[in-house]
C-alpha positions as CSV (number, residue, x, y, z in Angstrom):
1,M,232.8,30.6,1.1
2,S,235.2,31.8,3.6
3,Q,233.3,32.4,7.2
4,N,234.3,36.2,6.6
5,K,232.4,36.6,3.7
6,N,229.7,34.5,5.5
7,A,229.9,37.1,8.2
8,L,229.5,40.3,6.0
9,I,227.0,38.8,3.8
10,R,224.8,38.5,7.2
11,Y,225.7,41.9,8.5
12,K,224.3,43.5,4.9
13,T,221.4,41.4,5.0
14,I,220.7,42.4,8.7
15,D,221.5,46.4,7.5
16,K,218.7,45.9,4.7
17,C,216.0,44.6,6.7
18,L,216.4,47.6,9.5
19,Q,216.3,50.1,6.6
20,N,212.9,48.6,5.9
21,H,210.9,50.4,8.0
22,Y,207.5,49.5,6.4
23,R,207.5,46.0,8.4
24,Q,208.6,44.9,12.0
25,W,211.7,42.7,12.3
26,T,211.8,40.0,14.8
27,L,215.2,37.9,15.9
28,D,213.5,34.9,13.8
29,D,212.6,37.3,10.8
30,L,216.3,38.5,10.7
31,T,217.7,34.9,11.3
32,Q,215.5,33.4,8.4
33,A,216.6,36.6,6.2
34,C,220.4,35.7,6.7
35,S,219.7,32.2,5.9
36,E,218.0,33.1,2.6
37,A,220.6,35.6,1.8
38,L,223.4,32.8,2.2
39,F,221.6,30.4,0.3
40,E,221.1,32.6,-2.7
41,F,225.0,33.2,-2.8
42,E,226.0,29.8,-2.4
43,G,223.1,27.8,-3.8
44,K,223.1,25.4,-1.0
45,E,221.3,25.2,2.7
46,N,223.2,27.3,5.0
47,T,220.9,27.5,8.1
48,V,222.0,30.6,10.5
49,S,221.3,30.0,14.2
50,K,219.5,32.4,16.5
51,R,222.7,32.7,18.3
52,T,224.6,33.7,15.3
53,T,222.3,36.7,14.7
54,Q,222.4,37.7,18.0
55,L,226.3,37.9,17.9
56,D,225.9,39.6,14.6
57,L,223.7,42.5,16.3
58,Q,226.1,42.7,18.9
59,L,229.0,42.9,16.8
60,M,227.2,45.4,14.5
61,R,226.2,47.8,17.7
62,S,229.9,47.6,18.9
63,E,233.2,49.8,17.7
64,K,234.8,46.4,16.5
65,L,233.6,46.6,13.0
66,G,233.6,50.5,12.8
67,Y,229.8,50.3,12.9
68,S,228.2,51.3,15.9
69,A,224.9,50.6,14.5
70,P,222.0,52.1,16.4
71,I,220.1,49.0,16.9
72,V,217.3,49.0,19.4
73,V,214.6,46.7,20.6
74,Y,211.2,47.7,20.8
75,D,208.2,45.9,22.0
76,K,210.5,43.6,23.7
77,K,210.9,41.8,20.7
78,F,211.4,43.7,17.4
79,Y,214.7,45.2,15.9
80,K,215.2,48.5,14.2
81,Y,217.5,51.3,13.9
82,E,217.2,54.1,16.3
83,D,218.5,56.4,13.5
84,E,216.0,55.7,10.4
85,D,218.4,57.0,8.0
86,Y,221.6,55.0,9.2
87,S,222.8,52.4,7.4
88,I,226.5,50.4,7.5
89,T,227.4,51.5,4.2
90,D,227.6,54.9,5.0
91,I,230.4,54.7,8.1
92,P,233.2,56.9,7.5
93,L,235.8,55.9,5.0
94,T,239.1,54.9,6.9
95,E,242.9,55.9,5.9
96,T,243.3,52.5,4.1
97,D,240.1,52.7,2.2
98,I,241.1,56.3,0.8
99,N,244.6,55.1,-0.1
100,V,243.1,52.1,-2.0
101,L,240.4,54.4,-3.6
102,T,242.8,56.8,-4.6
103,E,245.1,54.1,-6.3
104,T,242.0,53.0,-8.3
105,V,241.3,56.3,-9.6
106,S,244.3,57.1,-10.6
107,M,244.0,53.6,-12.6
108,L,240.7,54.4,-14.1
109,K,241.8,58.0,-15.3
110,Q,244.5,56.2,-17.5
111,F,241.6,54.7,-19.4
112,K,239.4,58.0,-19.7
113,D,239.9,58.2,-23.7
114,F,238.7,54.6,-24.1
115,S,235.1,54.4,-25.5
116,L,234.4,51.6,-23.2
117,F,235.0,53.9,-19.9
118,S,233.1,57.0,-21.4
119,D,229.8,55.9,-19.7
120,V,231.9,56.1,-16.3
121,S,234.0,59.0,-16.5
122,D,231.5,60.9,-14.5
123,I,231.6,58.3,-12.0
124,V,235.5,58.4,-11.5
125,Q,235.3,62.2,-11.4
126,R,232.6,61.9,-8.3
127,L,234.6,59.1,-6.8
128,E,237.8,61.3,-6.9
129,D,236.0,64.5,-5.5
130,K,234.7,62.3,-2.7
131,I,238.1,61.2,-1.7
132,Y,239.6,64.7,-1.9
133,A,236.9,65.9,0.5
134,E,237.6,62.9,2.9
135,K,241.4,63.4,2.7
136,S,241.1,67.5,3.1
137,N,237.9,67.3,5.7
138,T,236.3,70.0,3.4
139,Q,233.1,70.1,1.4
140,P,233.0,68.3,-1.6
141,V,233.8,70.4,-4.7
142,I,230.9,68.7,-7.1
143,H,227.5,69.2,-5.6
144,L,224.8,66.7,-7.0
145,D,221.0,67.5,-7.0
146,K,219.5,65.0,-4.7
147,N,216.3,64.4,-2.7
148,E,217.4,63.1,1.0
149,S,213.4,62.5,1.7
150,L,212.6,60.3,-1.4
151,K,210.9,57.2,-0.5
152,G,211.6,53.8,-1.7
153,L,215.5,54.2,-2.6
154,H,216.3,51.0,0.1
155,F,214.6,48.8,-2.4
156,L,216.9,49.7,-5.3
157,D,219.4,46.8,-4.2
158,P,216.6,44.1,-3.8
159,L,214.8,45.0,-7.2
160,Y,218.4,44.9,-9.2
161,Q,219.0,41.5,-7.6
162,A,215.7,40.3,-8.5
163,I,216.2,41.7,-12.2
164,I,219.7,40.1,-12.8
165,K,218.8,37.0,-11.6
166,K,215.4,36.7,-13.3
167,I,213.3,36.3,-10.2
168,V,209.3,37.4,-10.1
169,L,208.6,39.9,-7.7
170,K,205.6,40.8,-5.2
171,I,204.9,44.1,-5.2
172,T,202.9,46.1,-2.9
173,Y,201.9,49.2,-4.2
174,K,200.0,52.1,-3.5
175,S,199.3,54.4,-6.4
176,F,198.5,58.4,-6.1
177,T,195.0,58.2,-7.2
178,S,194.2,55.0,-5.2
179,R,192.8,55.0,-1.8
180,D,194.1,51.2,-0.6
181,E,197.5,49.4,-1.2
182,S,197.5,46.6,-3.6
183,T,199.8,43.3,-4.1
184,F,200.8,42.0,-7.3
185,S,203.0,39.9,-9.4
186,F,205.6,41.7,-11.3
187,H,208.3,40.6,-13.8
188,A,210.8,43.7,-13.9
189,S,212.9,44.3,-16.8
190,I,215.1,47.5,-15.8
191,L,215.1,50.2,-13.3
192,K,214.9,53.8,-14.7
193,E,216.1,57.2,-13.3
194,F,213.9,60.3,-14.2
195,N,214.0,63.8,-12.8
196,N,215.9,62.6,-9.7
197,R,213.2,59.9,-9.1
198,W,213.4,55.9,-9.5
199,F,211.0,53.7,-11.5
200,L,210.9,50.2,-11.9
201,V,210.0,49.0,-15.5
202,G,208.4,45.7,-16.5
203,K,204.9,43.6,-16.6
204,R,202.6,42.6,-14.4
205,R,201.4,39.4,-16.6
206,K,203.2,37.9,-19.8
207,T,200.5,39.5,-22.0
208,A,200.3,42.8,-20.1
209,P,201.9,45.9,-21.6
210,I,205.0,47.2,-20.4
211,T,204.3,49.6,-17.4
212,N,206.5,51.6,-14.5
213,L,206.0,51.9,-10.8
214,A,207.3,54.6,-8.9
215,L,210.0,53.4,-6.2
216,D,208.3,55.8,-3.8
217,R,205.0,54.6,-4.3
218,I,206.2,50.9,-3.6
219,T,205.5,49.8,0.5
220,A,207.2,46.3,0.2
221,V,208.7,44.0,-1.8
222,D,208.9,40.2,-1.7
223,F,210.2,37.4,-4.0
224,D,208.4,34.6,-5.5
225,F,210.9,32.0,-6.0
226,Q,208.2,29.6,-7.6
227,A,206.7,31.5,-10.0
228,E,208.1,31.3,-13.6
229,Y,209.8,34.7,-14.7
230,W,208.7,35.8,-18.0
231,E,211.6,37.7,-19.8
232,A,210.3,40.3,-22.2
233,D,211.7,41.1,-25.7
234,F,212.5,44.6,-24.0
235,N,214.9,47.0,-25.8
236,A,215.0,50.2,-23.0
237,E,216.8,52.4,-25.6
238,K,214.3,51.6,-28.3
239,Y,211.2,51.8,-26.2
240,Y,212.1,55.1,-24.5
241,K,213.8,56.3,-27.7
242,N,211.1,59.0,-28.7
243,V,209.6,60.3,-25.2
244,V,210.7,62.7,-22.5
245,G,210.6,60.8,-19.2
246,V,209.2,57.7,-18.4
247,T,205.6,57.6,-19.9
248,V,205.1,55.9,-23.3
249,N,201.6,56.1,-24.4
250,S,201.6,52.8,-26.9
251,G,198.9,53.8,-28.8
252,L,200.5,57.0,-30.2
253,Q,203.0,57.3,-33.0
254,P,205.8,59.9,-32.7
255,R,205.3,63.2,-34.5
256,K,207.2,66.4,-35.4
257,V,206.6,69.2,-32.6
258,A,207.8,72.6,-33.8
259,L,208.5,75.1,-30.9
260,K,209.6,78.7,-30.7
261,I,212.1,79.4,-28.0
262,D,212.9,83.1,-27.0
263,H,216.2,84.8,-27.0
264,T,216.5,84.3,-23.4
265,N,216.0,80.7,-23.4
266,A,217.5,79.8,-26.7
267,P,221.2,79.6,-25.7
268,Y,220.1,77.2,-22.7
269,V,217.9,74.9,-25.1
270,L,220.7,74.7,-27.7
271,T,223.5,73.6,-25.1
272,K,221.4,71.2,-23.2
273,P,218.6,69.9,-25.7
274,L,214.9,69.0,-25.0
275,H,215.1,65.7,-26.4
276,T,217.9,63.8,-28.5
277,S,215.6,64.4,-31.3
278,Q,216.0,68.2,-31.0
279,R,216.8,70.0,-34.4
280,L,217.9,73.8,-35.0
281,I,215.5,75.0,-37.9
282,N,215.7,78.7,-37.8
283,T,217.5,81.6,-35.5
284,N,215.4,84.7,-36.1
285,E,216.7,88.3,-36.3
286,D,215.5,88.9,-32.3
287,G,217.5,85.8,-31.3
288,S,214.8,83.6,-31.0
289,I,214.7,80.0,-32.4
290,I,212.6,77.6,-33.9
291,I,213.4,74.0,-33.3
292,H,211.8,70.6,-33.9
293,L,211.6,67.6,-31.8
294,F,210.1,64.3,-33.0
295,L,208.6,62.5,-30.2
296,I,205.2,61.0,-28.8
297,E,203.3,63.4,-26.4
298,N,203.1,62.5,-22.8
299,Y,202.6,64.0,-19.2
300,E,206.2,64.8,-18.7
301,L,206.5,66.8,-22.3
302,H,203.4,68.6,-21.1
303,R,205.5,69.6,-17.9
304,L,208.7,70.6,-19.8
305,L,207.1,72.9,-22.0
306,L,204.9,74.4,-19.4
307,G,208.0,74.8,-17.4
308,F,208.9,77.3,-19.9
309,G,206.2,80.0,-19.2
310,R,206.5,82.5,-21.8
311,G,209.7,81.8,-22.8
312,L,208.1,79.1,-25.1
313,E,205.5,79.0,-27.8
314,V,204.1,75.4,-29.2
315,I,203.9,76.2,-33.1
316,S,202.2,73.0,-34.0
317,P,200.8,70.3,-33.8
318,E,197.6,72.5,-33.4
319,R,196.3,70.1,-30.6
320,L,199.4,70.4,-28.3
321,R,199.0,73.9,-28.8
322,N,195.8,74.2,-27.5
323,E,196.2,72.0,-25.1
324,I,199.4,74.2,-23.5
325,K,197.3,77.5,-24.3
326,A,194.2,76.1,-22.3
327,N,196.7,75.3,-19.4
328,L,198.4,78.7,-19.3
329,K,194.8,80.1,-19.3
330,R,193.8,78.1,-16.3
331,C,196.8,79.2,-15.0
332,L,196.4,82.7,-15.1
333,E,192.5,82.3,-14.2
334,Q,194.1,80.8,-10.7
335,Y,196.3,83.8,-10.0
336,E,193.6,86.3,-10.9
337,K,191.3,85.0,-8.0
338,A,192.3,86.0,-4.6
339,P,194.2,83.4,-2.6
340,S,192.3,81.0,-0.7
């Protein structure tokens, strides 16, 4: 591996470390992390010296690489980014970068009609829009919904690497219902995004059921290179086929859910189905529609249905109808009380 590539791996490793604000980073910690990263890529010992790490930090701070990274030392031994949102991956594109990306987008657009590229067509569109914004110094034409304050996104890359390399994770996690953090082994299968939130899906033990962990509740990620990775016979498409969201109540079977959608919301539901199983059963004279879904009930489904308010009525099953009805009654009671 070339020295230039070695250096890039070290810079990216230091960047990932300093983005993790849940632990303190000494020079020794950063040096060890760089050594481990090079070992992971090369498959052989490649010890990084403290002096090399010091020079890397100095270069990253400078303008020579275009980073001008705001790396500061506190308590005379710990390193961090003064700007917590900074990353070397967020530096502006150079003119050369833009030219290369423009050529790449032009090439990819030639294959837009091939089924192999159908899943990435939106990525090409977003990339083209980003290039246009950089070139014209204007705001992007495409605006994507995103949550800038969402926690845990810096874990995406290490979790992704652990999955593809089949490495057991050591996860420190604090759920909304727990008072304290807990640390446990986790055998991850996939990363899943739902409603602008990311989840890690896998098992804690070989015989345990599939579960999901919200990335914004993960406080630390480590790797257990000694433990054997248990590869689950897991098919994401099949597993999530009959649910809305990420919660799969494995003890339940999918069943038909009949809904009436009023005339105001009907066009939106028809053009953007609530679920892939949605079927139009009837269009009423007043413009309302009857649709059927075939899925397993879960928390996300309840939130989706309640979000329509008076614009949606659950016809069946009766138990779901009664649950939604009771919830709406509690909502009404809440508003009938004086604000506290």
